[in-house]
C-alpha positions in Angstrom: -7.6 -195.3 -132.5 -7.7 -193.5 -135.8 -5.5 -195.2 -138.5 -2.4 -193.2 -139.6 -3.7 -192.7 -143.1 -7.0 -191.0 -141.9 -5.7 -187.5 -142.6 -5.6 -188.3 -146.3 -9.1 -189.7 -146.4 -11.5 -186.6 -146.5 -10.2 -184.7 -149.6 -9.5 -187.9 -151.6 -12.8 -189.5 -150.8 -14.6 -186.4 -152.1 -12.6 -186.7 -155.3 -13.3 -190.4 -155.6 -17.0 -190.1 -155.0 -17.3 -187.2 -157.4 -16.1 -189.5 -160.2 -17.8 -192.8 -159.0 -21.0 -191.7 -157.4 -23.7 -193.0 -159.8 -26.8 -191.1 -158.6 -24.9 -187.8 -158.3 -25.4 -186.5 -161.8 -28.3 -186.4 -164.3 -29.0 -189.7 -166.1 -27.6 -189.4 -169.6 -30.6 -190.1 -171.8 -31.6 -193.2 -173.8 -34.2 -191.0 -175.4 -35.5 -187.4 -175.2 -38.3 -188.5 -172.9 -35.8 -190.2 -170.4 -34.5 -186.9 -169.0 -37.8 -185.9 -167.4 -40.5 -187.9 -165.8 -43.9 -187.3 -167.5 -46.0 -184.6 -165.8 -48.0 -185.9 -162.9 -46.2 -189.2 -163.0 -43.9 -190.7 -160.3 -40.7 -192.7 -160.9 -38.6 -194.7 -158.5 -35.0 -195.7 -158.8 -32.9 -198.2 -156.9 -29.1 -198.4 -157.3 -26.2 -200.4 -156.0 -22.5 -200.6 -157.0 -18.9 -201.2 -156.1 -15.9 -199.2 -157.2 -12.2 -199.3 -156.5 -9.3 -197.0 -157.3 -5.6 -197.8 -156.9 -2.7 -195.3 -157.4 0.9 -194.6 -156.3 1.4 -191.9 -153.6 4.3 -190.2 -151.9 4.3 -191.3 -148.2 6.4 -189.3 -145.9 8.2 -191.0 -143.0 11.2 -190.6 -140.7 13.5 -191.6 -143.6 11.9 -189.1 -146.0 9.4 -189.6 -148.9 8.9 -193.1 -150.3 6.6 -194.5 -152.9 3.5 -196.4 -151.6 0.3 -197.8 -153.2 -3.0 -196.5 -151.9 -6.3 -198.2 -152.8 -9.9 -197.2 -152.1 -12.9 -199.5 -152.3 -16.4 -197.9 -152.2 -19.7 -199.7 -151.9 -22.7 -197.5 -152.7 -26.5 -198.0 -152.5 -29.4 -195.6 -152.9 -33.1 -195.1 -153.4 -34.8 -192.1 -155.1 -38.1 -190.7 -156.3 -38.8 -188.4 -159.2 -42.1 -186.5 -159.9 -43.1 -184.7 -163.1 -44.6 -181.3 -162.1 -45.0 -180.2 -165.7 -43.8 -181.2 -169.2 -40.5 -179.2 -168.5 -40.0 -179.5 -164.8 -39.3 -182.4 -162.5 -38.7 -182.6 -158.7 -36.6 -185.4 -157.2 -35.1 -186.7 -154.0 -32.9 -189.6 -153.0 -31.1 -191.2 -150.1 -27.7 -192.7 -150.7 -25.2 -194.6 -148.4 -21.4 -195.0 -149.0 -19.0 -197.4 -147.3 -15.3 -196.9 -147.8 -12.4 -199.2 -147.1 -8.8 -198.0 -147.8 -5.4 -199.6 -147.8 -1.8 -198.5 -147.9 0.7 -200.9 -149.4 -1.7 -203.8 -149.1 -2.3 -203.3 -145.4 -5.8 -202.3 -144.1 -5.7 -198.6 -143.1 -9.3 -198.1 -142.1 -13.0 -198.0 -142.8 -15.6 -195.3 -142.8 -19.1 -194.7 -144.0 -21.3 -191.8 -144.9 -24.8 -191.0 -146.1 -26.8 -188.1 -147.5 -30.3 -187.0 -148.4 -30.4 -185.0 -151.7 -33.2 -182.9 -153.1 -33.2 -181.5 -156.6 -35.0 -180.3 -159.7 -34.6 -180.9 -163.5 -35.7 -178.2 -166.0 -35.8 -178.6 -169.8 -34.6 -175.2 -170.8 -34.3 -175.7 -174.5 -35.6 -178.1 -177.0 -35.0 -178.0 -180.8 -33.7 -179.7 -183.9 -30.1 -179.0 -183.0 -30.5 -180.6 -179.6 -32.0 -180.0 -176.2 -30.6 -178.7 -173.0 -31.5 -179.8 -169.5 -30.5 -177.8 -166.4 -30.5 -179.3 -162.9 -29.7 -178.3 -159.3 -29.0 -180.6 -156.3 -28.8 -179.8 -152.6 -27.4 -182.1 -149.9 -30.3 -181.4 -147.5 -28.6 -183.5 -144.8 -25.3 -185.4 -145.0 -22.9 -187.4 -142.8 -19.7 -187.0 -144.7 -16.8 -189.5 -144.9 -14.0 -188.6 -142.6 -16.0 -185.9 -140.7 -16.3 -185.5 -136.9 -19.5 -183.3 -137.3 -22.1 -186.1 -137.7 -25.1 -185.1 -139.7 -24.9 -181.6 -141.3 -27.7 -179.6 -142.9 -27.1 -178.0 -146.3 -23.8 -179.9 -146.5 -23.2 -179.3 -150.2 -24.8 -178.7 -153.6 -24.2 -178.8 -157.3 -25.3 -177.3 -160.6 -25.5 -179.4 -163.8 -26.3 -179.2 -167.5 -27.0 -181.9 -170.1 -27.1 -181.4 -173.8 -28.4 -184.2 -176.0 -29.3 -184.9 -179.6 -31.1 -187.9 -180.9 -29.9 -189.3 -184.3 -31.9 -192.5 -184.5 -30.7 -195.1 -183.5 -28.0 -193.1 -181.8 -28.3 -190.5 -178.9 -25.4 -188.1 -178.3 -25.1 -186.5 -174.9 -22.7 -184.3 -173.0 -23.2 -183.5 -169.2 -21.3 -181.1 -167.0 -21.5 -180.6 -163.2 -20.0 -178.2 -160.7 -20.1 -179.3 -157.0 -19.1 -177.6 -153.8 -19.3 -179.0 -150.2 -19.1 -177.4 -146.8 -16.1 -177.5 -144.6 -16.0 -180.2 -142.0 -14.0 -181.0 -138.8 -11.5 -183.9 -139.2 -8.9 -185.4 -136.8 -6.4 -182.8 -138.3 -8.7 -179.8 -137.9 -11.1 -178.0 -140.3 -11.0 -179.1 -143.9 -12.4 -177.3 -146.9 -12.5 -179.6 -149.9 -11.9 -177.9 -153.3 -14.8 -177.7 -155.7 -15.2 -180.6 -158.2 -16.0 -180.3 -161.9 -17.3 -183.4 -163.8 -17.8 -183.7 -167.6 -19.3 -186.8 -169.2 -19.7 -187.5 -173.0 -21.7 -190.5 -174.2 -22.9 -192.2 -177.3 -25.9 -194.5 -176.7 -26.9 -197.0 -179.5 -30.3 -198.6 -179.6 -30.0 -202.2 -180.8 -33.8 -202.6 -180.6 -36.7 -201.4 -178.6 -35.5 -203.2 -175.5 -31.7 -203.0 -175.5 -29.4 -200.0 -175.8 -25.6 -200.0 -175.6 -24.0 -197.3 -173.5 -20.5 -195.9 -174.0 -18.5 -192.7 -173.2 -15.8 -191.0 -171.2 -15.8 -189.1 -167.9 -13.4 -186.4 -166.6 -13.2 -185.2 -163.0 -11.2 -182.2 -162.0 -10.5 -181.4 -158.3 -7.5 -180.4 -156.3 -6.5 -182.7 -153.5 -6.6 -179.9 -150.9 -3.1 -180.4 -149.4 -3.4 -184.0 -148.4 -0.4 -185.5 -146.6 -0.2 -188.3 -149.2 -0.2 -186.6 -152.6 -0.5 -188.6 -155.8 2.9 -189.5 -157.2 1.6 -188.8 -160.7 0.6 -185.2 -159.6 -2.2 -183.3 -161.3 -5.9 -183.0 -160.3 -7.6 -184.5 -163.4 -9.0 -188.1 -163.5 -10.3 -189.7 -166.7 -12.5 -192.9 -167.0 -14.0 -194.9 -169.8 -17.6 -196.0 -169.4 -19.6 -198.8 -171.0 -22.8 -200.7 -170.3 -26.2 -201.5 -171.5 -29.9 -200.7 -170.7 -32.6 -203.3 -170.9 -36.3 -202.6 -170.8 -38.1 -205.9 -169.9 -41.5 -204.2 -169.6 -42.6 -200.7 -170.5 -42.5 -199.1 -167.0 -39.1 -200.6 -166.0 -35.5 -200.1 -167.3 -32.4 -201.8 -165.9 -29.0 -200.2 -166.4 -25.7 -202.1 -166.0 -22.6 -200.0 -166.2 -18.8 -200.5 -165.9 -16.1 -197.9 -165.4 -12.3 -198.2 -166.2 -9.9 -195.5 -165.1 -7.5 -194.1 -167.8 -3.9 -193.6 -166.7 -0.7 -195.8 -166.7 -0.2 -195.3 -163.0 -3.8 -195.9 -161.9 -5.9 -199.0 -161.6 -9.3 -200.2 -160.4 -12.7 -199.7 -161.9 -16.4 -200.1 -160.9 -19.7 -201.7 -161.8 -23.2 -200.7 -160.9 -26.8 -201.8 -161.4 -29.7 -199.4 -161.4 -33.5 -200.1 -161.8 -35.9 -197.3 -162.9 -39.6 -197.9 -162.6 -42.3 -195.4 -163.6 -45.7 -195.6 -162.0 
């Protein structure tokens, strides 16, 4: 039997994953060379993480609306490959899996899982003394979406992104923006069309030495909830998070990233931590 809070899952899960999904956007660079794999070289990435988000919502019942606490916990894992076609062009693909558990007022409301296969390309459009600009495109070639009754869908969604960065040794400044849309899906309440999501990241990376770089920044995610029966008590469609972490390069072909995320907002709680290993062959 479907849990009573299931109708609120699909639009909110899309919002949550847009902000927490680690492989979903371009890797903000440690150096100019980090944005693109060298031409005719192959790079592999493995990633795993856990994130949670807790916030007050307005739950409607026989006695009217009342305040309740809703919490999501997301476990993510993924594997990807990147190949440098030329000095300015990279092709990439990845598989990622998401497991979601949500509660309402401390009681377990349900679980769900999803997966997707993503294909994309990165293109270094501009490079100069004032900074460089990378453009990228992503297509969900196949996806089994959280909360959907459709099973696997082809061309389930896509996104366009841009990353501007400027190295000022030993600091790298970077700003990344992404616009994402997904297809409608059938849910227990009928057909749902999630609203588009826009993500903006700004980061400052500081190189302590040749092996260790400190990471820091802020992320903003904007997306309407799409008429969910359990709207956020705080209202609005904008979420903000602080990000911190470090990158460690034990040997030249490999880089390990450790990241943490903390939501900004008096009425929201949670956070997340992830580990990612990049290896270039």
